[in-house]
Residue, then its C-alpha position, 0 to 999 in steps of 0.5 A: x666431924x670437925x677439926x676440933x673433934x679430931x684433936x679433942x676426942x680421946x685426946x689422952x690416948x692420942x697423946x700417949x701414942x704420940x709420946x710412945x712414938x717419940x720415945x721409940x724414935x728417940x731410942x732408935x735414932x739416939x742409940x749407938x750404931x753398929x755394922x756387922x756381916x751376916x751369912x745368909x743360907x740360900x734355899x732352892x725350892x720348886x725345882x722342876x722334876x725334869x731339870x737339874x742344876x748343872x753348875x756350882x752355886x753359892x750355899x750362902x750370901x754374904x751381906x753387910x748391914x748397918x743400924x742400931x746396935x740393939x737391933x743388929x744384935x737381935x738380927x744376928x741371932x735369927x736364922x735368916x734364909x734367902x729362898x729362891x723359887x724356881x717354879x716356872x724355870x726352864x732349861x738354860x741360865x737363870x739370873x737372880x738379882x739380889x737387892x736389899x728388898x730381898x731380905x726381911x730386915x727391921x726398919x732403921x737397918x740398911x744393907x750396905x753390901x750383898x755378895x754375890x749380888x747376882x746368882x747364876x743358875x744353869x739348868x739342864x735336862x735331867x738324865x738317868x742312866x745305869x753305869x758299871x762301877x769301877x774298883x779302885x785299889x791303892x797301895x800294895x799288899x805285904x811283900x811277897x804277895x799280890x792281887x789275884x783278882x777283884x770282884x764287886x757286887x753289884x756290878x752297876x748302879x743308876x745315876x742321875x744328873x745334868x744330861x751332858x755330864x751323865x752322858x760322859x760317864x762311862x763308869x763310876x769309880x768307887x772309894x779307894x780300897x787300901x791294900x797296905x800290908x794285905x796277906x790274905x783275901x778280904x772283903x770290904x764295902x765301897x761307895x761311889x766316889x762323887x768328888x768333882x761330879x754333879x750327879x746323884x746315885x739313885x741305885x745301889x750306893x754300897x758295894x761289896x768288894x772282894x780282893x783275892x790275895x795270893x803269894x807271889x811266885x819267885x826263886x831263891x838260892x840257898x847256899x852252903x847246902x851240904x852234900x850227903x854221900x851214900x857209899x858202898x863197901x869203899x871209902x868215898x870223898x866228894x868235892x865240893x862238899x857244899x853246893x848252892x841250890x836254886x828253888x822256885x815256889x811261893x815267896x813267903x814260904x821260900x823266905x822261911x826255908x832253911x838249909x836243913x830243909x834241902x837234901x842234896x846227895x850223891x849215891x856211890x854205893x855201887x861205885x868201884x874204886x876210881x874217880x867219877x863226876x856225877x850230877x847230885x840229886x836235890x830234893x825240896x819240901x812239898x810245894x817247891x821245885x829245885x831248878x838248879x844245883x851249883x855246881x852241876x856236877x860233883x867229883x867223887x873219889x872211891x878209895x880201895x880202902x874198905x870201910x870197917 
């Protein structure tokens, strides 16, 4: 085929193609340019099963691109992803250098900036280990109450991650259990608190935590408790007529006690006329114990005058 045939044969198709190309080129070159930033997600694939990533790596790469406005707009709507293949990686540091060629962009679009341009990945051997879990309590029960004991089921779980970090973990803390205002035993579900840890939980992830709440023991002084007098055939007077009683028991119940719940008495039924100093008898409701009566002794005067 000679040069004449090359240009003459199917000349109308060749002319159309040339015109289309010129038109397209003019459209691309002649239109307004734009510059935008894109956040491209990073995707790690083919990580060897015996290795694990031991450092923090960015989840996205920020790039700045420049080109025709229409093309730039279409790129912004696409779900671009940068894939990092670790198929042949071994333990140690892996450096991934990013360039404009790593991103599939249309012609006429330039990459102005890549941040970061180098991805550093630290790979460590993967280690699995069973560790006990630790219950974490925060805040306080209601006033007058305290924690008697705490149980958790199960007691341990299996974790996996970078060998160095897994070896350093002696126990795995759970998400905090809030005690605020608790007045009775309760059960809740807690999960491992992985904040700041580069590990995964392969075993149990939900733990049943039971916090046993009981009233605190304490003491209370109740003032102005009247002294009751049991007298015989003679008239009797006592001094003081009121005392203070110190009791012990569960604090919430102590706080509900009233003066009339306490019985303080002296028995003068067998006394003959005269003056006496005796210890009063104090009685408290069930569940409480009288520790002290203040004052300890009551002055009793038995008159010669008979009753009635």
